[in-house]
Legacy VTK file of the C-alpha trace (Angstrom):
# vtk DataFile Version 3.0
C-alpha trace
ASCII
DATASET POLYDATA
POINTS 113 float
0.000 0.000 0.000
1.248 3.374 -0.896
-0.744 5.661 1.366
0.439 9.120 2.276
-2.401 10.881 4.050
-1.515 9.465 7.481
1.860 11.171 7.317
0.314 14.459 6.267
-2.415 14.453 8.902
-0.021 13.184 11.580
2.492 15.921 10.824
-0.137 18.655 10.957
-1.767 17.305 14.119
1.604 16.861 15.811
2.677 20.404 14.983
-0.590 21.790 16.341
-0.546 19.692 19.501
3.079 20.487 20.367
2.931 24.241 19.851
5.944 25.053 22.042
8.089 22.894 19.766
6.174 22.354 16.505
9.133 20.710 14.753
9.246 17.939 17.346
5.467 17.550 17.164
5.501 17.396 13.386
8.228 14.731 13.416
6.410 12.671 16.031
3.152 12.966 14.078
4.937 12.099 10.854
6.387 8.966 12.423
3.008 7.929 13.801
1.351 8.649 10.450
3.962 6.549 8.669
3.292 3.652 11.037
-0.430 3.912 10.370
0.108 4.128 6.605
2.238 0.989 6.641
-0.285 -0.936 8.796
2.179 -1.538 11.604
-0.711 -1.541 14.071
-2.785 -4.151 12.291
-4.047 -6.834 14.574
-3.222 -10.496 14.141
-6.850 -11.242 13.291
-6.307 -9.500 9.974
-4.158 -12.431 8.843
-6.652 -15.156 7.893
-3.871 -17.704 7.310
-3.054 -17.676 11.014
-6.351 -19.429 11.794
-5.117 -22.454 9.836
-1.460 -22.175 10.935
-0.400 -21.577 7.329
1.655 -18.973 5.523
0.534 -16.804 2.627
2.510 -19.084 0.317
0.211 -22.059 1.005
-1.461 -23.579 -2.020
-5.212 -23.791 -2.473
-5.088 -27.515 -1.745
-3.270 -26.907 1.547
-5.783 -24.263 2.575
-8.716 -26.534 1.696
-7.181 -29.472 3.562
-6.494 -27.397 6.683
-10.019 -25.951 6.576
-11.662 -29.364 6.254
-9.529 -30.847 9.030
-10.207 -28.036 11.487
-13.882 -27.510 10.677
-14.550 -31.217 11.145
-12.888 -30.979 14.548
-14.711 -27.835 15.720
-18.087 -28.148 13.988
-20.834 -27.599 16.570
-22.809 -30.639 15.379
-19.936 -32.844 16.529
-20.301 -31.417 20.032
-23.826 -32.682 20.786
-22.987 -34.396 24.070
-20.339 -31.919 25.192
-20.634 -29.403 27.984
-22.304 -26.115 27.047
-19.087 -24.095 27.444
-17.204 -26.493 25.138
-19.989 -26.263 22.586
-19.919 -22.452 22.773
-16.137 -22.424 22.245
-16.506 -24.796 19.294
-19.155 -22.549 17.739
-16.896 -19.521 18.143
-13.932 -21.342 16.626
-16.051 -22.631 13.723
-17.212 -19.067 13.028
-13.591 -17.883 13.036
-12.569 -20.680 10.672
-15.424 -19.948 8.262
-14.630 -16.225 8.253
-10.917 -16.870 7.669
-11.629 -19.340 4.865
-14.010 -16.910 3.164
-11.442 -14.117 3.504
-8.672 -16.265 1.976
-10.889 -17.248 -0.942
-11.882 -13.618 -1.541
-8.236 -12.494 -1.436
-7.211 -15.195 -3.899
-10.080 -14.368 -6.269
-9.098 -10.713 -6.079
-5.446 -11.558 -6.751
-6.344 -13.778 -9.720
-8.492 -11.095 -11.344
LINES 1 114
113 0 1 2 3 4 5 6 7 8 9 10 11 12 13 14 15 16 17 18 19 20 21 22 23 24 25 26 27 28 29 30 31 32 33 34 35 36 37 38 39 40 41 42 43 44 45 46 47 48 49 50 51 52 53 54 55 56 57 58 59 60 61 62 63 64 65 66 67 68 69 70 71 72 73 74 75 76 77 78 79 80 81 82 83 84 85 86 87 88 89 90 91 92 93 94 95 96 97 98 99 100 101 102 103 104 105 106 107 108 109 110 111 112
């Protein structure tokens, strides 16, 4: 991503907030804006491959195999006789797996187009 507006807004905001020393404020804001532009603060949940313990280099077959293996393990229908808290955790994990799988497929379709 080649974004620039975080640097600009950060520099201006820093200069305004640090009025006694606007150069220091502008530099601090510029650094923070650069970090935001480069997605340094992105959370781990933004990496859908992490849900399957794979890297971005994984093939479609590897992604499909990992999805099938994990969804069969955590599918809520397989937890009929389990305790309610285990069933709730399995439902949450299955939702995470489905969302990650859908995100990976969308990213790969977007990359192929």
